[in-house]
C-alpha positions as CSV (number, residue, x, y, z in Angstrom):
1,X,78.9,93.1,103.5
2,X,81.7,95.3,102.9
3,X,85.4,94.4,103.3
4,X,88.8,95.8,102.5
5,X,91.2,93.6,100.9
6,X,94.9,94.8,100.3
7,X,97.2,93.2,97.9
8,X,100.7,93.9,99.0
9,X,103.5,93.6,96.1
10,X,106.3,93.0,99.0
11,X,109.8,94.4,97.4
12,X,112.8,92.9,99.5
13,X,113.9,95.3,101.9
14,X,116.7,95.5,104.2
15,X,115.5,95.5,107.9
16,X,117.6,97.2,110.7
17,X,116.3,97.2,114.3
18,X,118.3,99.5,116.9
19,X,117.7,99.7,120.6
20,X,119.2,101.8,123.3
21,X,120.5,105.5,123.2
22,X,121.1,106.9,119.5
23,X,123.2,109.9,119.5
24,X,125.2,111.3,116.5
25,X,128.2,109.5,116.6
26,X,125.6,106.2,116.8
27,X,123.7,107.7,113.9
28,X,127.0,108.0,111.8
29,X,128.1,104.5,112.2
30,X,124.4,103.3,111.4
31,X,124.6,105.2,108.1
32,X,128.1,103.5,107.4
33,X,126.3,99.8,108.3
34,X,123.4,100.7,106.3
35,X,125.3,102.0,103.4
36,X,127.5,98.8,103.2
37,X,124.9,96.6,103.2
38,X,122.7,98.4,100.9
39,X,125.8,98.3,98.6
40,X,125.2,94.6,98.2
41,X,121.4,94.7,97.7
42,X,120.8,97.9,95.2
43,X,117.2,97.0,94.5
44,X,115.8,96.9,98.3
45,X,114.2,99.5,100.2
46,X,115.2,100.1,103.9
47,X,113.4,99.7,107.0
48,X,114.7,101.0,110.2
49,X,113.0,100.0,113.6
50,X,114.1,102.4,116.0
51,X,110.9,102.1,118.4
52,X,112.9,100.8,121.1
53,X,115.4,103.9,121.1
54,X,116.1,107.2,122.7
55,X,117.5,109.8,120.6
56,X,119.5,112.5,122.0
57,X,120.3,114.2,118.8
58,X,117.6,117.5,119.0
59,X,119.4,120.4,117.1
60,X,119.0,121.0,113.4
61,X,122.9,121.3,113.0
62,X,123.4,117.4,114.1
63,X,120.2,115.9,112.1
64,X,121.7,117.6,108.9
65,X,125.2,116.5,109.7
66,X,123.5,113.0,109.6
67,X,121.8,114.0,106.3
68,X,124.7,114.7,104.6
69,X,126.7,111.5,105.6
70,X,123.9,109.8,104.1
71,X,124.1,112.1,100.9
72,X,127.7,110.8,100.8
73,X,126.4,107.3,99.8
74,X,123.5,108.7,97.5
75,X,123.9,105.9,94.9
76,X,123.4,103.1,97.4
77,X,120.4,104.8,99.1
78,X,118.5,105.5,95.9
79,X,115.3,103.4,97.4
80,X,112.9,104.3,100.0
81,X,114.0,104.5,103.5
82,X,111.2,104.0,106.2
83,X,112.1,104.7,109.9
84,X,109.6,103.4,112.6
85,X,109.7,105.4,115.7
86,X,107.9,105.9,119.2
87,X,104.6,107.4,119.0
88,X,106.1,110.2,121.5
89,X,105.6,114.0,120.8
90,X,109.1,114.9,121.1
91,X,110.3,112.0,118.8
92,X,107.6,113.1,116.2
93,X,109.2,116.5,116.1
94,X,112.7,115.4,115.8
95,X,111.6,112.9,113.1
96,X,109.7,115.7,111.3
97,X,113.0,117.9,111.3
98,X,115.1,114.9,110.1
99,X,112.3,114.2,107.4
100,X,112.9,117.7,106.2
101,X,116.5,117.3,106.0
102,X,116.4,114.3,104.0
103,X,113.6,115.8,101.8
104,X,115.9,118.7,100.9
105,X,118.6,116.3,99.7
106,X,115.9,114.3,97.5
107,X,116.0,111.4,99.6
108,X,112.5,109.1,99.5
109,X,112.4,109.1,103.3
110,X,109.5,108.9,105.6
111,X,108.8,108.1,109.3
112,X,106.4,106.2,110.7
113,X,104.9,105.5,114.3
114,X,103.5,102.1,113.2
115,X,105.0,99.2,111.7
116,X,102.2,98.4,109.1
117,X,102.4,101.9,107.8
118,X,106.1,101.7,107.0
119,X,105.4,98.1,105.3
120,X,102.5,99.6,103.2
121,X,104.9,102.6,102.1
122,X,107.7,100.2,101.3
123,X,105.4,98.0,99.3
124,X,103.5,98.5,96.1
125,X,100.1,98.1,97.4
126,X,96.6,98.0,95.8
127,X,93.3,98.1,97.0
128,X,90.6,95.9,96.3
129,X,87.0,96.8,97.2
130,X,85.2,93.4,98.0
131,X,81.8,95.4,96.9
132,X,83.0,95.6,93.2
133,X,83.5,91.8,92.9
134,X,80.4,89.7,91.9
135,X,79.8,86.8,94.5
136,X,80.7,83.5,93.5
137,X,77.4,82.1,94.8
138,X,74.4,83.7,96.6
139,X,72.6,82.6,99.5
């Protein structure tokens, strides 16, 4: 019998859930809200859950403007930032562009289409293969 056991060392994280339409102005306001919260929780990672949103920030100029706003608060955004988005081709394309902008500014930012993937990335995980464990009792 084979099983996979994951042990999570969950680090505290800030979770922000957004719904509705996300445009440039709302994105900038979100950066400010997160910066204010993160300034009081210096060791926390950030999880943004935007699965129930529609994004109207399609061009690189706007995406880079958001990135530059995040960069203004670099001292509070020093940990991992995960964003969970809908599994939609257009959103993934936009998320890839935004991730590239964030990487250019040296942020540890990554997007996910599943919540568990984001949690795993934000957590210190180790994988334990139960085939390597001696059984305590045998049949």
